[in-house]
Residue, then its C-alpha position, 0 to 999 in steps of 0.5 A: m363461339t364464332k358469330t357470322c353476319v347473316q344480313t346487313y340492313l340500311n337502318r336499325p329498325s329493319a335490323e330490330g324487326a329481323r332480330i325479333a323474328l329470329e329471337s322468337e325462333g330461339i336464335m340468339v342475335e347480336i346487332s352490330a352498327d357503327d351508329a354511336g349506339g343509335v344516337r347517330p343513325e346516319l353513320s350506319m348508312q355507310k357500313g349498314v347494320k349487321l345481324l350476327v348469329r352463331e355459326e351453327d344458326a346461320d342457315r336457319a336464320r337466313q331461311i327465316i329472314a328470306e321468308c320474312e322478306k317474301t312476306s314483306e314484298r307481298g305488301d303484308p304490313e306484318d312483315y316479321s310478325r309471323h315469327s314474332g308471335g304477332f309482336l308488331t300487331k300487339l305493339r300497334k294496338w298498344i300504341q293506338g290505344 
């Protein structure tokens, strides 16, 4: 199974948001980052945090990411939540109690 990079992010939290959106759409995602397993996030600033998907899912993954980024550009605080089944909203509510 060949994997391809569909997007590179500056930090792990942004990549994780995209991962949640893609996995909620049934796309398996692997995150690749040279950040010592998240312990040294500053290390990923040089190479970025890459989202890897199966080659056959790449086009669909790019479409989902592009749609999520458009939502984010409009200032929608939900960012990827449309594809994550409201995950971010639920997480915020849980954190806020």
